All heavy atoms as TSV, in Angstrom:
chain	resi	resn	atom	element	x	y	z
A	1	MET	N	N	-78.145	9.107	-38.720
A	1	MET	CA	C	-79.273	8.390	-38.192
A	1	MET	C	C	-79.869	9.207	-37.042
A	1	MET	O	O	-79.202	9.492	-36.062
A	1	MET	CB	C	-78.803	7.026	-37.701
A	1	MET	CG	C	-79.921	6.194	-37.174
A	1	MET	SD	S	-79.586	4.434	-37.209
A	1	MET	CE	C	-78.488	4.206	-35.862
A	2	THR	N	N	-81.086	9.609	-37.183
A	2	THR	CA	C	-81.736	10.370	-36.130
A	2	THR	C	C	-82.794	9.503	-35.468
A	2	THR	O	O	-83.356	8.604	-36.065
A	2	THR	CB	C	-82.405	11.631	-36.702
A	2	THR	OG1	O	-83.376	11.230	-37.665
A	2	THR	CG2	C	-81.390	12.553	-37.341
A	3	GLY	N	N	-83.013	9.780	-34.244
A	3	GLY	CA	C	-83.992	9.016	-33.491
A	3	GLY	C	C	-83.977	9.455	-32.046
A	3	GLY	O	O	-83.221	10.344	-31.651
A	4	PRO	N	N	-84.802	8.845	-31.228
A	4	PRO	CA	C	-84.871	9.259	-29.824
A	4	PRO	C	C	-83.603	8.945	-29.042
A	4	PRO	O	O	-83.357	9.534	-28.007
A	4	PRO	CB	C	-86.064	8.475	-29.279
A	4	PRO	CG	C	-86.228	7.317	-30.189
A	4	PRO	CD	C	-85.744	7.794	-31.542
A	5	HIS	N	N	-82.767	8.060	-29.545
A	5	HIS	CA	C	-81.554	7.695	-28.814
A	5	HIS	C	C	-80.421	8.698	-29.037
A	5	HIS	O	O	-79.440	8.687	-28.311
A	5	HIS	CB	C	-81.080	6.302	-29.228
A	5	HIS	CG	C	-82.083	5.240	-28.929
A	5	HIS	ND1	N	-82.389	4.872	-27.641
A	5	HIS	CD2	C	-82.871	4.504	-29.739
A	5	HIS	CE1	C	-83.314	3.930	-27.675
A	5	HIS	NE2	N	-83.630	3.680	-28.935
A	6	ASN	N	N	-80.544	9.558	-30.024
A	6	ASN	CA	C	-79.487	10.517	-30.331
A	6	ASN	C	C	-79.785	11.916	-29.812
A	6	ASN	O	O	-79.045	12.836	-30.084
A	6	ASN	CB	C	-79.257	10.587	-31.845
A	6	ASN	CG	C	-78.697	9.287	-32.377
A	6	ASN	OD1	O	-78.073	8.549	-31.638
A	6	ASN	ND2	N	-78.924	9.021	-33.643
A	7	GLN	N	N	-80.855	12.095	-29.077
A	7	GLN	CA	C	-81.211	13.409	-28.580
A	7	GLN	C	C	-80.542	13.661	-27.236
A	7	GLN	O	O	-80.415	12.759	-26.408
A	7	GLN	CB	C	-82.721	13.542	-28.442
A	7	GLN	CG	C	-83.450	13.489	-29.759
A	7	GLN	CD	C	-84.950	13.573	-29.578
A	7	GLN	OE1	O	-85.443	13.507	-28.467
A	7	GLN	NE2	N	-85.661	13.724	-30.675
A	8	ALA	N	N	-80.133	14.897	-27.031
A	8	ALA	CA	C	-79.509	15.273	-25.770
A	8	ALA	C	C	-80.566	15.422	-24.684
A	8	ALA	O	O	-81.719	15.755	-24.961
A	8	ALA	CB	C	-78.751	16.582	-25.942
A	9	LEU	N	N	-80.171	15.190	-23.454
A	9	LEU	CA	C	-81.105	15.345	-22.345
A	9	LEU	C	C	-81.427	16.810	-22.083
A	9	LEU	O	O	-82.542	17.152	-21.715
A	9	LEU	CB	C	-80.522	14.717	-21.073
A	9	LEU	CG	C	-80.387	13.202	-21.078
A	9	LEU	CD1	C	-79.701	12.745	-19.797
A	9	LEU	CD2	C	-81.737	12.556	-21.220
A	10	LEU	N	N	-80.428	17.664	-22.249
A	10	LEU	CA	C	-80.598	19.102	-22.047
A	10	LEU	C	C	-80.132	19.840	-23.287
A	10	LEU	O	O	-79.185	19.417	-23.943
A	10	LEU	CB	C	-79.766	19.601	-20.867
A	10	LEU	CG	C	-80.204	19.231	-19.465
A	10	LEU	CD1	C	-79.167	19.700	-18.466
A	10	LEU	CD2	C	-81.545	19.822	-19.143
A	11	SER	N	N	-80.771	20.959	-23.542
A	11	SER	CA	C	-80.284	21.790	-24.629
A	11	SER	C	C	-79.017	22.516	-24.159
A	11	SER	O	O	-78.710	22.559	-22.963
A	11	SER	CB	C	-81.347	22.810	-25.036
A	11	SER	OG	O	-81.573	23.733	-23.983
A	12	LEU	N	N	-78.312	23.082	-25.097
A	12	LEU	CA	C	-77.100	23.824	-24.744
A	12	LEU	C	C	-77.437	25.014	-23.856
A	12	LEU	O	O	-76.709	25.314	-22.910
A	12	LEU	CB	C	-76.396	24.291	-26.023
A	12	LEU	CG	C	-75.095	25.053	-25.837
A	12	LEU	CD1	C	-74.073	24.181	-25.128
A	12	LEU	CD2	C	-74.566	25.525	-27.166
A	13	ARG	N	N	-78.553	25.669	-24.137
A	13	ARG	CA	C	-78.993	26.824	-23.332
A	13	ARG	C	C	-79.252	26.406	-21.885
A	13	ARG	O	O	-78.794	27.054	-20.948
A	13	ARG	CB	C	-80.249	27.428	-23.945
A	13	ARG	CG	C	-80.834	28.566	-23.147
A	13	ARG	CD	C	-82.132	29.076	-23.775
A	13	ARG	NE	N	-82.715	30.125	-22.984
A	13	ARG	CZ	C	-83.650	29.926	-22.063
A	13	ARG	NH1	N	-84.121	28.722	-21.848
A	13	ARG	NH2	N	-84.123	30.937	-21.364
A	14	ALA	N	N	-79.972	25.310	-21.695
A	14	ALA	CA	C	-80.295	24.846	-20.344
A	14	ALA	C	C	-79.033	24.427	-19.594
A	14	ALA	O	O	-78.880	24.732	-18.405
A	14	ALA	CB	C	-81.281	23.696	-20.406
A	15	ALA	N	N	-78.134	23.750	-20.275
A	15	ALA	CA	C	-76.888	23.328	-19.633
A	15	ALA	C	C	-76.054	24.531	-19.209
A	15	ALA	O	O	-75.472	24.546	-18.116
A	15	ALA	CB	C	-76.090	22.441	-20.578
A	16	LEU	N	N	-75.998	25.545	-20.052
A	16	LEU	CA	C	-75.246	26.760	-19.720
A	16	LEU	C	C	-75.863	27.484	-18.531
A	16	LEU	O	O	-75.156	27.930	-17.624
A	16	LEU	CB	C	-75.180	27.682	-20.936
A	16	LEU	CG	C	-74.429	28.992	-20.748
A	16	LEU	CD1	C	-72.962	28.723	-20.472
A	16	LEU	CD2	C	-74.592	29.873	-21.971
A	17	ILE	N	N	-77.176	27.575	-18.511
A	17	ILE	CA	C	-77.869	28.248	-17.404
A	17	ILE	C	C	-77.618	27.507	-16.095
A	17	ILE	O	O	-77.305	28.123	-15.071
A	17	ILE	CB	C	-79.371	28.373	-17.713
A	17	ILE	CG1	C	-79.594	29.387	-18.820
A	17	ILE	CG2	C	-80.152	28.768	-16.465
A	17	ILE	CD1	C	-81.000	29.421	-19.360
A	18	PHE	N	N	-77.747	26.182	-16.102
A	18	PHE	CA	C	-77.497	25.407	-14.888
A	18	PHE	C	C	-76.047	25.506	-14.439
A	18	PHE	O	O	-75.762	25.615	-13.240
A	18	PHE	CB	C	-77.883	23.944	-15.090
A	18	PHE	CG	C	-79.364	23.709	-15.046
A	18	PHE	CD1	C	-79.986	23.011	-16.064
A	18	PHE	CD2	C	-80.137	24.168	-13.999
A	18	PHE	CE1	C	-81.353	22.786	-16.032
A	18	PHE	CE2	C	-81.497	23.951	-13.955
A	18	PHE	CZ	C	-82.114	23.260	-14.970
A	19	MET	N	N	-75.110	25.482	-15.370
A	19	MET	CA	C	-73.703	25.564	-15.019
A	19	MET	C	C	-73.375	26.926	-14.386
A	19	MET	O	O	-72.680	26.995	-13.367
A	19	MET	CB	C	-72.827	25.337	-16.250
A	19	MET	CG	C	-71.350	25.291	-15.945
A	19	MET	SD	S	-70.338	24.975	-17.387
A	19	MET	CE	C	-70.754	26.356	-18.425
A	20	LEU	N	N	-73.880	27.996	-14.978
A	20	LEU	CA	C	-73.632	29.322	-14.419
A	20	LEU	C	C	-74.302	29.490	-13.057
A	20	LEU	O	O	-73.743	30.126	-12.157
A	20	LEU	CB	C	-74.114	30.401	-15.389
A	20	LEU	CG	C	-73.302	30.570	-16.663
A	20	LEU	CD1	C	-73.995	31.535	-17.612
A	20	LEU	CD2	C	-71.895	31.039	-16.346
A	21	SER	N	N	-75.473	28.915	-12.889
A	21	SER	CA	C	-76.167	28.993	-11.599
A	21	SER	C	C	-75.404	28.238	-10.519
A	21	SER	O	O	-75.290	28.711	-9.381
A	21	SER	CB	C	-77.576	28.436	-11.730
A	21	SER	OG	O	-78.331	29.205	-12.619
A	22	LEU	N	N	-74.890	27.066	-10.858
A	22	LEU	CA	C	-74.100	26.314	-9.891
A	22	LEU	C	C	-72.803	27.027	-9.537
A	22	LEU	O	O	-72.351	26.998	-8.389
A	22	LEU	CB	C	-73.807	24.917	-10.421
A	22	LEU	CG	C	-74.991	23.966	-10.454
A	22	LEU	CD1	C	-74.594	22.646	-11.113
A	22	LEU	CD2	C	-75.527	23.715	-9.060
A	23	PHE	N	N	-72.207	27.692	-10.524
A	23	PHE	CA	C	-70.988	28.458	-10.248
A	23	PHE	C	C	-71.287	29.620	-9.298
A	23	PHE	O	O	-70.542	29.856	-8.346
A	23	PHE	CB	C	-70.391	28.979	-11.555
A	23	PHE	CG	C	-69.159	29.805	-11.360
A	23	PHE	CD1	C	-67.973	29.227	-10.969
A	23	PHE	CD2	C	-69.193	31.176	-11.558
A	23	PHE	CE1	C	-66.830	29.990	-10.774
A	23	PHE	CE2	C	-68.066	31.951	-11.372
A	23	PHE	CZ	C	-66.878	31.354	-10.975
A	24	ALA	N	N	-72.384	30.330	-9.547
A	24	ALA	CA	C	-72.764	31.443	-8.668
A	24	ALA	C	C	-73.058	30.938	-7.261
A	24	ALA	O	O	-72.687	31.578	-6.264
A	24	ALA	CB	C	-73.974	32.166	-9.242
A	25	ALA	N	N	-73.722	29.786	-7.158
A	25	ALA	CA	C	-74.016	29.217	-5.843
A	25	ALA	C	C	-72.741	28.812	-5.112
A	25	ALA	O	O	-72.616	29.031	-3.905
A	25	ALA	CB	C	-74.937	28.006	-6.002
A	26	ALA	N	N	-71.801	28.230	-5.838
A	26	ALA	CA	C	-70.543	27.817	-5.213
A	26	ALA	C	C	-69.753	29.021	-4.708
A	26	ALA	O	O	-69.191	28.996	-3.601
A	26	ALA	CB	C	-69.707	27.011	-6.197
A	27	VAL	N	N	-69.724	30.073	-5.487
A	27	VAL	CA	C	-68.999	31.283	-5.070
A	27	VAL	C	C	-69.660	31.911	-3.850
A	27	VAL	O	O	-68.997	32.248	-2.864
A	27	VAL	CB	C	-68.905	32.290	-6.239
A	27	VAL	CG1	C	-68.399	33.637	-5.760
A	27	VAL	CG2	C	-68.002	31.746	-7.331
A	28	ALA	N	N	-70.973	32.062	-3.902
A	28	ALA	CA	C	-71.687	32.680	-2.781
A	28	ALA	C	C	-71.577	31.826	-1.523
A	28	ALA	O	O	-71.331	32.348	-0.425
A	28	ALA	CB	C	-73.147	32.899	-3.145
A	29	GLY	N	N	-71.754	30.520	-1.664
A	29	GLY	CA	C	-71.632	29.641	-0.505
A	29	GLY	C	C	-70.218	29.601	0.053
A	29	GLY	O	O	-70.021	29.603	1.263
A	30	GLY	N	N	-69.240	29.589	-0.830
A	30	GLY	CA	C	-67.848	29.587	-0.383
A	30	GLY	C	C	-67.469	30.858	0.354
A	30	GLY	O	O	-66.813	30.812	1.400
A	31	LEU	N	N	-67.884	31.980	-0.178
A	31	LEU	CA	C	-67.587	33.253	0.494
A	31	LEU	C	C	-68.304	33.362	1.837
A	31	LEU	O	O	-67.747	33.877	2.810
A	31	LEU	CB	C	-67.969	34.423	-0.400
A	31	LEU	CG	C	-67.079	34.645	-1.622
A	31	LEU	CD1	C	-67.653	35.752	-2.501
A	31	LEU	CD2	C	-65.661	34.980	-1.205
A	32	THR	N	N	-69.515	32.856	1.894
A	32	THR	CA	C	-70.244	32.879	3.163
A	32	THR	C	C	-69.568	31.984	4.187
A	32	THR	O	O	-69.434	32.359	5.357
A	32	THR	CB	C	-71.702	32.430	2.954
A	32	THR	OG1	O	-72.313	33.302	2.009
A	32	THR	CG2	C	-72.486	32.466	4.245
A	33	TYR	N	N	-69.139	30.807	3.753
A	33	TYR	CA	C	-68.454	29.917	4.691
A	33	TYR	C	C	-67.144	30.526	5.180
A	33	TYR	O	O	-66.807	30.410	6.356
A	33	TYR	CB	C	-68.182	28.555	4.055
A	33	TYR	CG	C	-67.473	27.632	5.004
A	33	TYR	CD1	C	-68.156	27.034	6.043
A	33	TYR	CD2	C	-66.110	27.386	4.885
A	33	TYR	CE1	C	-67.508	26.204	6.943
A	33	TYR	CE2	C	-65.455	26.565	5.763
A	33	TYR	CZ	C	-66.156	25.977	6.795
A	33	TYR	OH	O	-65.504	25.165	7.688
A	34	LEU	N	N	-66.427	31.181	4.287
A	34	LEU	CA	C	-65.167	31.800	4.705
A	34	LEU	C	C	-65.384	32.931	5.699
A	34	LEU	O	O	-64.512	33.193	6.540
A	34	LEU	CB	C	-64.408	32.319	3.483
A	34	LEU	CG	C	-63.786	31.247	2.591
A	34	LEU	CD1	C	-63.165	31.905	1.356
A	34	LEU	CD2	C	-62.757	30.437	3.344
A	35	SER	N	N	-66.516	33.603	5.612
A	35	SER	CA	C	-66.756	34.713	6.528
A	35	SER	C	C	-67.400	34.273	7.842
A	35	SER	O	O	-67.156	34.890	8.881
A	35	SER	CB	C	-67.618	35.787	5.865
A	35	SER	OG	O	-68.914	35.294	5.636
A	36	THR	N	N	-68.244	33.226	7.819
A	36	THR	CA	C	-68.948	32.833	9.042
A	36	THR	C	C	-68.473	31.515	9.642
A	36	THR	O	O	-68.730	31.263	10.816
A	36	THR	CB	C	-70.462	32.691	8.772
A	36	THR	OG1	O	-70.674	31.639	7.840
A	36	THR	CG2	C	-71.048	33.983	8.256
A	37	HIS	N	N	-67.850	30.643	8.842
A	37	HIS	CA	C	-67.415	29.305	9.265
A	37	HIS	C	C	-68.591	28.466	9.763
A	37	HIS	O	O	-68.442	27.662	10.679
A	37	HIS	CB	C	-66.328	29.374	10.339
A	37	HIS	CG	C	-65.076	30.025	9.847
A	37	HIS	ND1	N	-64.252	29.431	8.928
A	37	HIS	CD2	C	-64.535	31.233	10.120
A	37	HIS	CE1	C	-63.238	30.238	8.677
A	37	HIS	NE2	N	-63.389	31.347	9.379
A	38	ARG	N	N	-69.762	28.682	9.155
A	38	ARG	CA	C	-70.956	27.897	9.490
A	38	ARG	C	C	-71.501	27.283	8.209
A	38	ARG	O	O	-71.875	27.994	7.279
A	38	ARG	CB	C	-72.015	28.772	10.145
A	38	ARG	CG	C	-71.614	29.272	11.527
A	38	ARG	CD	C	-72.668	30.166	12.096
A	38	ARG	NE	N	-73.988	29.556	11.919
A	38	ARG	CZ	C	-74.848	29.327	12.900
A	38	ARG	NH1	N	-74.541	29.683	14.115
A	38	ARG	NH2	N	-76.012	28.781	12.661
A	39	VAL	N	N	-71.546	25.968	8.167
A	39	VAL	CA	C	-72.010	25.254	6.974
A	39	VAL	C	C	-73.491	25.516	6.684
A	39	VAL	O	O	-73.857	25.745	5.533
A	39	VAL	CB	C	-71.712	23.744	7.094
A	39	VAL	CG1	C	-72.306	22.972	5.936
A	39	VAL	CG2	C	-70.211	23.516	7.169
A	40	PRO	N	N	-74.390	25.495	7.692
A	40	PRO	CA	C	-75.799	25.737	7.367
A	40	PRO	C	C	-76.045	27.098	6.725
A	40	PRO	O	O	-76.844	27.218	5.785
A	40	PRO	CB	C	-76.509	25.639	8.718
A	40	PRO	CG	C	-75.629	24.784	9.549
A	40	PRO	CD	C	-74.235	25.108	9.098
A	41	ASP	N	N	-75.368	28.112	7.217
A	41	ASP	CA	C	-75.518	29.434	6.620
A	41	ASP	C	C	-75.028	29.451	5.177
A	41	ASP	O	O	-75.656	30.046	4.302
A	41	ASP	CB	C	-74.744	30.489	7.427
A	41	ASP	CG	C	-75.358	30.749	8.782
A	41	ASP	OD1	O	-76.516	30.332	8.998
A	41	ASP	OD2	O	-74.682	31.359	9.628
A	42	ALA	N	N	-73.912	28.794	4.938
A	42	ALA	CA	C	-73.357	28.747	3.590
A	42	ALA	C	C	-74.282	27.994	2.638
A	42	ALA	O	O	-74.456	28.398	1.480
A	42	ALA	CB	C	-71.980	28.090	3.614
A	43	LEU	N	N	-74.906	26.915	3.108
A	43	LEU	CA	C	-75.831	26.173	2.255
A	43	LEU	C	C	-77.091	26.965	1.942
A	43	LEU	O	O	-77.605	26.904	0.823
A	43	LEU	CB	C	-76.192	24.837	2.923
A	43	LEU	CG	C	-75.074	23.814	3.002
A	43	LEU	CD1	C	-75.534	22.591	3.778
A	43	LEU	CD2	C	-74.606	23.428	1.613
A	44	ILE	N	N	-77.590	27.692	2.911
A	44	ILE	CA	C	-78.774	28.521	2.662
A	44	ILE	C	C	-78.457	29.601	1.647
A	44	ILE	O	O	-79.219	29.840	0.699
A	44	ILE	CB	C	-79.290	29.127	3.985
A	44	ILE	CG1	C	-79.893	28.024	4.851
A	44	ILE	CG2	C	-80.325	30.215	3.716
A	44	ILE	CD1	C	-80.230	28.467	6.251
A	45	VAL	N	N	-77.340	30.266	1.813
A	45	VAL	CA	C	-76.947	31.314	0.873
A	45	VAL	C	C	-76.714	30.732	-0.509
A	45	VAL	O	O	-77.111	31.324	-1.524
A	45	VAL	CB	C	-75.696	32.067	1.388
A	45	VAL	CG1	C	-75.112	32.961	0.320
A	45	VAL	CG2	C	-76.038	32.867	2.623
A	46	ALA	N	N	-76.094	29.562	-0.580
A	46	ALA	CA	C	-75.851	28.934	-1.875
A	46	ALA	C	C	-77.162	28.577	-2.565
A	46	ALA	O	O	-77.310	28.762	-3.785
A	46	ALA	CB	C	-74.988	27.681	-1.699
A	47	GLY	N	N	-78.135	28.089	-1.823
A	47	GLY	CA	C	-79.432	27.757	-2.406
A	47	GLY	C	C	-80.160	28.972	-2.923
A	47	GLY	O	O	-80.748	28.951	-4.018
A	48	VAL	N	N	-80.139	30.036	-2.151
A	48	VAL	CA	C	-80.788	31.274	-2.579
A	48	VAL	C	C	-80.078	31.859	-3.790
A	48	VAL	O	O	-80.718	32.326	-4.743
A	48	VAL	CB	C	-80.831	32.293	-1.416
A	48	VAL	CG1	C	-81.288	33.651	-1.883
A	48	VAL	CG2	C	-81.739	31.777	-0.309
A	49	ALA	N	N	-78.756	31.810	-3.789
A	49	ALA	CA	C	-77.994	32.326	-4.930
A	49	ALA	C	C	-78.257	31.494	-6.185
A	49	ALA	O	O	-78.370	32.050	-7.282
A	49	ALA	CB	C	-76.507	32.328	-4.608
A	50	ALA	N	N	-78.380	30.191	-6.036
A	50	ALA	CA	C	-78.657	29.330	-7.187
A	50	ALA	C	C	-80.032	29.648	-7.770
A	50	ALA	O	O	-80.195	29.732	-8.994
A	50	ALA	CB	C	-78.578	27.862	-6.792
A	51	GLY	N	N	-81.012	29.821	-6.929
A	51	GLY	CA	C	-82.350	30.154	-7.407
A	51	GLY	C	C	-82.399	31.499	-8.099
A	51	GLY	O	O	-83.012	31.646	-9.160
A	52	GLY	N	N	-81.766	32.475	-7.499
A	52	GLY	CA	C	-81.733	33.799	-8.117
A	52	GLY	C	C	-80.959	33.812	-9.416
A	52	GLY	O	O	-81.379	34.438	-10.400
A	53	ALA	N	N	-79.838	33.121	-9.441
A	53	ALA	CA	C	-79.035	33.067	-10.661
A	53	ALA	C	C	-79.758	32.303	-11.759
A	53	ALA	O	O	-79.670	32.665	-12.935
A	53	ALA	CB	C	-77.683	32.421	-10.366
A	54	LEU	N	N	-80.492	31.264	-11.381
A	54	LEU	CA	C	-81.255	30.500	-12.357
A	54	LEU	C	C	-82.305	31.383	-13.028
A	54	LEU	O	O	-82.463	31.368	-14.252
A	54	LEU	CB	C	-81.913	29.299	-11.680
A	54	LEU	CG	C	-82.564	28.263	-12.562
A	54	LEU	CD1	C	-81.508	27.561	-13.395
A	54	LEU	CD2	C	-83.304	27.264	-11.711
A	55	ALA	N	N	-83.007	32.169	-12.230
A	55	ALA	CA	C	-84.006	33.085	-12.786
A	55	ALA	C	C	-83.349	34.175	-13.636
A	55	ALA	O	O	-83.836	34.507	-14.724
A	55	ALA	CB	C	-84.815	33.715	-11.662
A	56	LEU	N	N	-82.246	34.707	-13.148
A	56	LEU	CA	C	-81.560	35.778	-13.882
A	56	LEU	C	C	-81.004	35.290	-15.204
A	56	LEU	O	O	-81.259	35.887	-16.259
A	56	LEU	CB	C	-80.421	36.352	-13.026
A	56	LEU	CG	C	-79.540	37.402	-13.716
A	56	LEU	CD1	C	-80.336	38.678	-13.916
A	56	LEU	CD2	C	-78.300	37.660	-12.908
A	57	PHE	N	N	-80.251	34.190	-15.167
A	57	PHE	CA	C	-79.640	33.696	-16.412
A	57	PHE	C	C	-80.686	33.143	-17.367
A	57	PHE	O	O	-80.497	33.186	-18.578
A	57	PHE	CB	C	-78.579	32.641	-16.099
A	57	PHE	CG	C	-77.373	33.205	-15.413
A	57	PHE	CD1	C	-76.866	32.593	-14.278
A	57	PHE	CD2	C	-76.748	34.341	-15.881
A	57	PHE	CE1	C	-75.739	33.106	-13.637
A	57	PHE	CE2	C	-75.632	34.859	-15.242
A	57	PHE	CZ	C	-75.128	34.242	-14.119
A	58	GLY	N	N	-81.790	32.626	-16.831
A	58	GLY	CA	C	-82.859	32.166	-17.707
A	58	GLY	C	C	-83.497	33.310	-18.470
A	58	GLY	O	O	-83.952	33.147	-19.609
A	59	THR	N	N	-83.526	34.477	-17.867
A	59	THR	CA	C	-84.071	35.664	-18.534
A	59	THR	C	C	-83.067	36.263	-19.519
A	59	THR	O	O	-83.435	36.674	-20.618
A	59	THR	CB	C	-84.438	36.727	-17.478
A	59	THR	OG1	O	-85.367	36.147	-16.564
A	59	THR	CG2	C	-85.066	37.948	-18.137
A	60	ILE	N	N	-81.802	36.294	-19.124
A	60	ILE	CA	C	-80.789	36.945	-19.947
A	60	ILE	C	C	-80.426	36.110	-21.167
A	60	ILE	O	O	-80.327	36.635	-22.277
A	60	ILE	CB	C	-79.521	37.210	-19.094
A	60	ILE	CG1	C	-79.807	38.278	-18.065
A	60	ILE	CG2	C	-78.375	37.649	-19.993
A	60	ILE	CD1	C	-78.659	38.506	-17.108
A	61	ILE	N	N	-80.202	34.823	-20.978
A	61	ILE	CA	C	-79.717	33.968	-22.072
A	61	ILE	C	C	-80.912	33.462	-22.867
A	61	ILE	O	O	-81.712	32.671	-22.368
A	61	ILE	CB	C	-78.907	32.789	-21.508
A	61	ILE	CG1	C	-77.699	33.297	-20.748
A	61	ILE	CG2	C	-78.470	31.859	-22.643
A	61	ILE	CD1	C	-76.925	32.233	-20.021
A	62	GLU	N	N	-81.016	33.936	-24.083
A	62	GLU	CA	C	-82.125	33.487	-24.938
A	62	GLU	C	C	-81.639	33.135	-26.249
A	62	GLU	O	O	-81.138	33.018	-27.058
A	62	GLU	CB	C	-83.192	34.554	-25.031
A	62	GLU	CG	C	-83.846	34.762	-23.698
A	62	GLU	CD	C	-85.225	35.366	-23.836
A	62	GLU	OE1	O	-85.896	35.118	-24.835
A	62	GLU	OE2	O	-85.600	36.088	-22.922
């Protein structure tokens, strides 16, 4: 039975890209926090890393 209720919210490609971007952000933010012990710096780095990884993985994964 197909219909609008059986469709996924995200495609597999989009879910993979978001998951990899969040992983890259977590690693970058965690390493920044371990080196500086400042949460604001770690959050800024994590946000920038997530944006960059999102653009990168969106280009690579097709």
